[in-house]
N, C-alpha and C positions, 0 to 999 in steps of 0.2 A: 352586312353588319360588321362592326368593329368590336371584336371581343377582347377583353383584357382581364387581368387579375391584379389585385393590389393588396398590400399588407406585408408584415414582417415574414421572414422565411418560416415556413411551417404553419403560418396562420393566414394564408392568402384567401381572399374572397373573390368570387366571380362578379364581373360587371360587363357592361357594354357601353359604347359611346354613341349617343344619339346624333341626329343630323345637325343639332346646334352645338355639338362638341361637349355636351355635358355627360359626365359619367353617371350611369344608372346602375343601381345595385341589383344583382341577380340572385343574391343569396336566399331570397324567399322562394325562388323558383327551382334552384338546383344547388347542391352542396359545393360543387366546383365545376370549372370548365375542364372536362376530362376528354380522353380519347372518344368515349361514347357520345359526348356532346357534338363531336365533329363529324359524325356519320350523317348521311342524308336525313335520316329520321330525327336525329338530335337537332340538327340545324333547322329543320322544318318546324319543330316544336318551338324553338326560339323565335322564329319568324312570325309565329302565330300570337306572340305576346303583344299586349298593349304597352308599348314602350313608354308612352307618356304617363302611365300609371305606376311605373317603377320608381322607387325612391331615388332622389339625386344624392350622389356622394359629393359632399362639399370639398373635402380635403382627402384625396385618395392616399396620400403618403407614398411609400415605396411602390413602384410599379414592378410587378413580378413578370416572369415569362408568361405569355398569354394563355397557356394551357398546361395542364398536368398530364402525366401519362405518356410522355415522349420516350419511347423505348429505343429508337434509332436516331442518331444524328449523323446522317450521310452527307458527305461533302464531295464536290466536284472541283478538280484542279485545272488550271489553264484553260478555262472555258470561254474566254473573251479573246478575240483575234488580236486586239490592240494590246492586251496585257501580255499575251504570248510574245508579241513583237518586242515589248520593252524588256522582257526577260531574256531575249535572245534565243528563244526556243522554238522549234518547229510546231506547227499546229498539230494537235493530237489527232490520230486517225479514229480513235474511240475515246469516250469519256474516261478521264482519270478519276478513279473512285477511291476515297479514303474515308476514315471514320473519326469523329470526335467522340470521346466518352460523354455520357450524360452528365458527369460531374463537371464538365466544362461549361455547361449551360447555366446562364445567370440572367437576371433581369436586364432591361435595356440601359438602365442608368446605374447599375451596381458597379462597385470598384473593379477595375482590372488590375490584378496583382501579378507583378512580374515574378517568375520563378527564380529560385536561388541561382545566381551566376548568369542570369540572362544578360546578353549584350546585343542581341539582334532581334528584339521583338518588334513586330510589324502589324499593320492594320489591313483589313480587307472588307469593304462594304459589299454585301451580297444579298441577293433575293433568296428568301427562304420559301420553300414549297411545302405545305403541310398536307399530309395525306388524310383523306376522309373516308375512303372505302378501300377495302383490301385489294391489293394489286399484285398479281402474280402472272408473269408472261402476258402483260396487256399490250395491245397494239398502240402505235402512236395515235391512230385515229380515235381510240377510246381513252387515251391516257388522262386527259384533262377531266374526265368524268370521275376520276378517282381523287381529285384534288379538292380539299375543303377550303383552302385559302392560302394567303401569302403573308409574309412578315419580313421585317428587316433583320439581318444577321450581320454581326461583325466577326468575321473569321480571323481572330487574332492569332498570330503565328510567330513562333520563335525560329528564325531562319537558320541559326547555327544548329539547333537541335534537329530541324527539318532536313537540312542539306548536308551538314558536315559531321554528323554523329552516327555514321554507319548505315545510312539508308533508312527507308520507310518514312513517310511524311508524318505519321500519326504522333510520334513523340514530340514534334514541334507544334502540333496543332491541338493537343489534348490537355494542355495544362489547365489547372483550376482557373476559372473565370474567363477562359479564352473563347467563350461562345455566347456573348450577349445576344438576346433574342427579344423582339418586341419593338415598340410598346404594345402593338395590337396584332391580333390575327384578323386580317380583313378577308371576308369570305370572297370566293372566286367570282360570284356574280357581281360584286361591287367593284372588283379590280378590272374586269374586262380582259383585254389582251395583255398577257404577262410579258410579251416581247416588245412593249412600247413604253417602258417605265424609265424615267430619268432617275439618276442616283448620284450622290456626292458624299465626300468625306473631308472634313477639316481636322487638322491637328494644331492646337494652340491658335486657332483663328486663321490659319493658312490653308487654302484649298489645295488638296493634293489629288483627290480623285474626282473626276467628272465623267460620267458615262451614261449609257442607256442599254437596257437589256436586249435591244435589237442587234447588238454586236456579239451576242453569244454565238459560239461555234455550234453548240448543241442546245436547242431550245428546250423549254420546260417539258413539252410533250415527249420529245425524244428522250430526255433524261428519265422521266418517270417510267417510260417503256423499257429503257435500257437497264436501269437499276433493278426493275422487277424481274429481269431474267436471272439475276444472281442472288436475290434475296426477296422473300415475300415482304411487301410493305403493308403495314397495318395502320388503321386510324391513329393519328397522333405522331406518326413518324415524320421526320423533318429531312428534307434535302436542301442543302445550301449549294447554290448553283454556280459559284465562281465569281470573280471580281474583275472590274474594268481596270485600265491602267492607272498608275499613280501611287502604287505601293511604295513604302519607304525603301525597300531593297532596290527599286528601279530608279531612284533619284540620281541624276548626274550633276556634277562629276563624282559625287560621293554620296553613298547611301545614307539615309536618315532613319534612325530607329527610335523606338519609344524609350522614355526615361521617366523615373518618378517625378511627379508634378505636372506631367503633360495632360492635356485634355483632348479627347476625341469627340467629334460631333458629326453625326452621319444621318442620312435620310434616303428613303426611296419614295418616289412620287405616290401619294395616296396612302402610304403605309406608316407614316409617322416618323419621329426622330428619336435618336439615341444620343446620350451624352455620358461619357465615362471618364472619370479621373483615373490616372495611372499611378499605382503605388509600388513601392519596394515590397519585397516579400514580407508578409505579415499574415500568419494563419488566422488571426482573429478577424481579419476582413473577409476571409473566405467562409469561415464557419459561423460568423455572427449573424 
């Protein structure tokens, strides 16, 4: 299934995308797509619905993050061998874990607003892993049983804040609007092997990132197992799994960074596309 939400902020409605690509309204079946919807029991209930009987949404309008109730936005750094190489950094011996605040999480096509004083904001197309069953000290062999599905994430990053402002990555990763998610949450059964997905990202029509999840240093099962040793993962929690090469910081001979007026366009195979316009600081674009 492809689950999605649409509507203005604070007024989102649940929906799914049928096999013909039509948006079907779920608001007669549930109030919202929440963490409880993503449990095995919740997904089984949705699978039992007669999709063809659900109303078609002709004009969905704004596409929201695909589910509500995300309490953790966990991210993994330097998790692609080819991205580590372009960064001139050794392969990590263990996953590098950092967090984005939930306030960074926005819809897939919402504006990306540069923070005040930003000069080195960057892009990162990433596979998002959405937890569907509580995970605590799970084994790699069992880890994928705890995954509800997958989504596209743009891990937007301010490199000066991340690298040059006294350590810790979080301050460069957690700015408002720096976590576009969606357009869909695609359930794990429909995705199949998460380590065989093509991905790409363009800025202003120029292809910067081209990759595949097979070049991850630590695969999805490893990451779910690893993170579950340090924090309990609950339904609705999100793990963003790292980015392939082609980030702006790595462009030679001179890095390229985002500026107002730029447009990012990104996709992962089977998970849909995102398009974000980049804006100068304007709190109305964040709160509206």
